[in-house]
GUBA-374391 format. One line per 5 residues: their letters; for each residue x negated, y negated, z of N, C-alpha, C. Coordinates in steps of 0.05 Angstrom, whole numbers, plus 5000, padded with zeros to 4 digits. Layout:
GUBA-374391
a = X:Y:Z:X:Y:Z:X:Y:Z  ...
end
This chain:
GUBA-374391
xxxxx = 5998:9536:2201:5972:9544:2202:5959:9526:2211  5948:9541:2239:5935:9520:2247:5902:9520:2235  5889:9504:2232:5861:9513:2220:5835:9505:2225  5841:9496:2248:5816:9488:2272:5813:9456:2270  5825:9446:2251:5823:9418:2248:5832:9397:2272
xxxxx = 5814:9378:2284:5816:9366:2304:5812:9380:2329  5811:9403:2330:5806:9424:2353:5784:9415:2371  5763:9396:2364:5737:9398:2379:5723:9413:2372  5721:9437:2354:5704:9454:2347:5683:9446:2319  5690:9421:2313:5677:9409:2282:5656:9402:2295
xxxxx = 5647:9391:2324:5619:9383:2330:5607:9410:2331  5616:9431:2338:5597:9448:2335:5588:9465:2302  5610:9460:2281:5605:9473:2259:5591:9451:2234  5566:9459:2230:5551:9442:2212:5558:9447:2186  5567:9471:2180:5570:9479:2149:5584:9508:2141
xxxxx = 5597:9518:2126:5606:9545:2122:5597:9544:2089  5579:9565:2082:5577:9569:2053:5591:9590:2046  5609:9595:2024:5626:9618:2018:5612:9628:1988  5605:9645:1984:5593:9655:1955:5601:9677:1951  5598:9688:1924:5603:9711:1913:5592:9714:1889
xxxxx = 5593:9740:1871:5590:9742:1837:5599:9749:1827  5615:9733:1804:5632:9741:1784:5619:9751:1756  5639:9779:1763:5620:9799:1735:5641:9792:1712  5629:9798:1683:5644:9791:1662:5676:9812:1663  5675:9826:1672:5694:9843:1673:5721:9831:1691
xxxxx = 5715:9805:1714:5735:9795:1729:5740:9769:1718  5767:9759:1722:5777:9727:1713:5769:9717:1733  5748:9699:1727:5737:9674:1745:5757:9659:1754  5781:9643:1740:5802:9633:1754:5813:9642:1774  5822:9665:1770:5832:9686:1792:5818:9691:1814
xxxxx = 5790:9691:1813:5781:9698:1839:5775:9660:1850  5773:9647:1837:5770:9617:1842:5798:9607:1855  5818:9613:1846:5844:9605:1854:5846:9622:1888  5834:9646:1885:5841:9662:1907:5822:9649:1936  5798:9649:1923:5779:9633:1943:5793:9600:1957
xxxxx = 5804:9586:1932:5816:9555:1942:5838:9567:1963  5853:9582:1955:5882:9586:1971:5882:9597:1993  5854:9615:1999:5851:9626:2023:5828:9615:2043  5805:9605:2030:5783:9591:2051:5778:9567:2040  5771:9564:2020:5753:9533:2014:5771:9515:2006
xxxxx = 5797:9512:1998:5811:9490:1993:5804:9479:1966  5805:9452:1972:5799:9441:1945:5771:9432:1932  5754:9439:1948:5720:9439:1945:5718:9449:1916  5704:9440:1899:5690:9453:1881:5660:9464:1887  5661:9493:1869:5642:9511:1873:5619:9495:1849
xxxxx = 5595:9508:1861:5568:9504:1843:5570:9530:1828  5563:9537:1804:5561:9558:1783:5533:9560:1777  5528:9589:1774:5499:9592:1767:5504:9618:1742  5499:9609:1724:5503:9635:1701:5479:9655:1701  5484:9682:1709:5460:9701:1706:5468:9714:1682
xxxxx = 5445:9734:1685:5450:9753:1658:5448:9781:1671  5466:9800:1666:5468:9825:1682:5451:9846:1663  5449:9868:1673:5428:9893:1668:5435:9894:1636  5460:9899:1626:5458:9897:1596:5470:9875:1580  5461:9849:1593:5463:9828:1580:5492:9812:1584
xxxxx = 5508:9823:1597:5531:9814:1613:5530:9793:1627  5548:9772:1620:5547:9751:1642:5553:9757:1666  5540:9743:1686:5552:9744:1716:5546:9714:1725  5567:9710:1744:5562:9680:1748:5559:9684:1784  5547:9664:1794:5541:9659:1824:5552:9637:1830
xxxxx = 5575:9638:1845:5592:9619:1846:5593:9614:1880  5583:9593:1889:5579:9581:1915:5594:9557:1921  5606:9559:1942:5621:9536:1956:5606:9529:1988  5596:9497:1988:5581:9488:2013:5605:9467:2015  5611:9483:2047:5633:9462:2061:5621:9451:2087
xxxxx = 5621:9419:2086:5608:9416:2106:5631:9403:2127  5622:9400:2153:5634:9388:2172:5663:9390:2178  5678:9371:2178:5711:9382:2178:5720:9406:2152  5704:9402:2134:5714:9423:2107:5708:9452:2123  5683:9450:2134:5669:9476:2143:5697:9491:2163
xxxxx = 5699:9469:2181:5716:9476:2203:5746:9486:2198  5756:9470:2177:5779:9482:2168:5777:9506:2149  5754:9512:2140:5751:9537:2128:5751:9557:2147  5738:9555:2171:5736:9576:2191:5763:9580:2199  5782:9565:2200:5808:9559:2216:5823:9584:2197
xxxxx = 5820:9575:2173:5833:9597:2150:5818:9620:2151  5798:9624:2156:5794:9656:2154:5799:9665:2189  5798:9650:2204:5807:9661:2232:5841:9665:2228  5851:9652:2212:5884:9655:2213:5885:9688:2195  5874:9682:2174:5880:9708:2163:5863:9735:2165
xxxxx = 5852:9736:2185:5838:9758:2197:5860:9771:2213  5861:9800:2215:5881:9815:2232:5865:9817:2258  5880:9820:2274:5872:9826:2305:5845:9847:2302  5855:9874:2285:5829:9894:2287:5812:9881:2276  5810:9868:2259:5787:9856:2239:5770:9836:2262
xxxxx = 5786:9820:2273:5770:9804:2296:5759:9818:2314  5776:9835:2326:5760:9855:2344:5738:9866:2336  5736:9876:2311:5717:9888:2303:5691:9871:2300  5698:9850:2290:5676:9823:2288:5661:9820:2309  5679:9824:2334:5674:9811:2359:5649:9838:2370
xxxxx = 5652:9855:2367:5639:9876:2375:5611:9879:2369  5614:9868:2337:5591:9873:2321:5576:9841:2319  5585:9822:2333:5577:9796:2333:5543:9792:2339  5533:9809:2353:5503:9803:2362:5489:9818:2332  5499:9829:2314:5487:9838:2293:5492:9819:2259
xxxxx = 5508:9803:2268:5522:9788:2247:5509:9765:2249  5495:9754:2273:5480:9726:2269:5446:9727:2265  5439:9713:2252:5406:9715:2248:5391:9697:2268  5373:9691:2267:5352:9677:2281:5354:9654:2285  5367:9637:2260:5380:9613:2266:5402:9608:2275
xxxxx = 5422:9623:2289:5443:9622:2299:5463:9620:2280  5462:9629:2247:5482:9625:2235:5499:9655:2231  5524:9654:2237:5543:9680:2227:5543:9680:2201  5543:9713:2197:5542:9724:2168:5570:9743:2167  5590:9735:2148:5606:9752:2146:5611:9768:2123
xxxxx = 5623:9789:2114:5630:9795:2080:5652:9810:2085  5669:9796:2063:5693:9808:2062:5698:9812:2030  5720:9838:2029:5722:9849:2006:5739:9833:1986  5726:9826:1955:5731:9807:1937:5764:9817:1936  5763:9839:1928:5787:9853:1924:5809:9848:1934
xxxxx = 5809:9851:1969:5832:9840:1986:5837:9812:1984  5815:9794:1982:5820:9763:1980:5837:9760:1959  5835:9770:1936:5852:9760:1910:5876:9775:1923  5885:9793:1934:5913:9800:1950:5927:9783:1971  5904:9758:1977:5916:9742:1999:5904:9749:2023
xxxxx = 5890:9769:2030:5884:9778:2052:5848:9782:2054  5843:9778:2081:5808:9786:2084:5810:9811:2102  5794:9825:2089:5777:9853:2100:5751:9854:2092  5741:9859:2115:5713:9866:2119:5703:9882:2097  5677:9878:2079:5674:9896:2051:5651:9888:2048
xxxxx = 5634:9910:2038:5602:9906:2035:5595:9913:2006  5615:9928:1990:5614:9920:1957:5626:9907:1942  5604:9888:1930:5615:9867:1921:5623:9848:1935  5612:9839:1950:5634:9823:1974:5631:9793:1967  5648:9777:1990:5648:9748:1985:5634:9747:2013
xxxxx = 5609:9729:2007:5596:9727:2033:5604:9700:2046  5604:9695:2073:5611:9672:2086:5591:9671:2105  5574:9640:2106:5549:9635:2127:5563:9612:2137  5563:9620:2166:5570:9597:2186:5538:9590:2198  5538:9563:2193:5519:9546:2201:5528:9524:2224
xxxxx = 5516:9533:2255:5527:9513:2277:5507:9492:2278  5515:9474:2290:5500:9449:2292:5476:9457:2309  5444:9446:2303:5429:9450:2320:5429:9455:2347  5443:9436:2361:5446:9431:2389:5459:9460:2400  5467:9477:2392:5483:9499:2406:5458:9519:2416
xxxxx = 5458:9525:2440:5441:9542:2456:5444:9563:2449  5421:9584:2440:5424:9609:2433:5440:9625:2451  5445:9623:2479:5459:9634:2497:5486:9636:2494  5499:9609:2479:5520:9599:2477:5541:9605:2451  5516:9616:2429:5527:9621:2406:5549:9638:2404
xxxxx = 5543:9665:2416:5569:9679:2413:5596:9668:2423  5596:9659:2446:5617:9653:2448:5634:9623:2434  5617:9613:2421:5619:9592:2405:5639:9605:2381  5626:9628:2366:5631:9641:2344:5660:9657:2358  5660:9672:2375:5690:9686:2389:5712:9663:2389
xxxxx = 5705:9636:2400:5731:9620:2401:5736:9612:2368  5718:9609:2353:5724:9603:2328:5740:9613:2311  5731:9644:2317:5748:9671:2303:5772:9673:2320  5777:9661:2342:5800:9664:2357:5819:9642:2362  5811:9623:2341:5827:9601:2344:5850:9591:2341
xx = 5863:9620:2326:5885:9612:2308:5912:9635:2318  5900:9664:2328:5917:9680:2335:5910:9692:2360
end
């Protein structure tokens, strides 16, 4: 699997943040294993324990991958995305980038546990890609297209 390491793209990615909520009815270990196997590697998450509407524990799990770790995570994401999903992201790219040039993606947590990445908005795994500050606004969409298309 080409994960983007050594591709020169690491100069363009400052960090990748991966986060999700894990509910009391879900197995935190299964979700953590799925995230490390597919996206985050060996990076340990930050966890914040929250309380749900009926007092049930909910954990906000967040991985912060900087520099080369972020590039590798982007390579893993690109590798797991189907051509159809990549094409959909490319078509919607302008709506997935904020005013600071960060890219926001949401994937189905259930598909992630199955070892796939599919877009999803209900109880998602959120991915935020933060570029280095020197990437000009006009070039950011091209950069993300290269990052997403780097392995297939």
